[in-house]
N, C-alpha and C positions, 0 to 999 in steps of 0.2 A: 493738200498743203500747197500754199502759194509759193512763188519764187522767193519772195522776201523772207518768208518763214523758213524755207529750205536753206537759204543762204545764212540766216541767223544761226540755225542749228549746225550747219557745216563749219561755221567760224568757231564753234566750241571745240572742234576736233584739235588734236595736237598738230603742230606744223607738219610732221611726217605724214599723218593721216590725211591732212588737207592736200599735201603734194601728191599722194597716191590717188586721191579722188580726182584731183585736177588732171593727172595723167590719163586716168580712165575716161574722163569726160572729153578731153582733147582727142583721145583715140577714137571716140565715137563720132567725131566730126570728120574723120578721114574720107568719108563717102560724100562729103559736100562738094558742090561745084566751086570753082574759083570765084565766081560771082557771089555765091552764098558766103564763102569765107571772107571775102572782102567786105561785104555788108556787116558781118559780125564784128570784124575788127573796127570798122567805122563806128558802129554802135558802142563798142567798148571804149574807144577813144573819147567819144562824146560823153559817156557816163563818167569817165575819169576826169574830164575837163570840168564837168558840172560839180563833181566832188571838190575839186581844187578851188573853183570859184566860190563855192558855198562855205569854204573853210572847214570842210569835214575831214580833210587829210592835210598833212604837212609835207612839204618837199624837203629833200635832203640833197646835198651835193653828191655827185656821182662817186667821187673819190671816197667819201665817207661810207657810202653804201657798199662799195667794193671792198673796202677795208673790213667792214663788219662781216661781209659774206666770207671773205678769206679766213678770218679768224674762226668762224663757225666750222669751216671745213677742216681745220687742223685738229 
């Protein structure tokens, strides 16, 4: 299974399951060097920038995002 297919399948999970998976994946990165972590963050930033530039995602104001997040935590 390729990365794109794995990501597509993971996106079918509930938000709670995706968060649990994300925590497990992040924990698996704890053994990486600072340089490796930096490279991964740069790669992620570039990927997100590409998605924004391609119109694949929409941006929302920070206040709106925080308001939604707070309401979900209540």
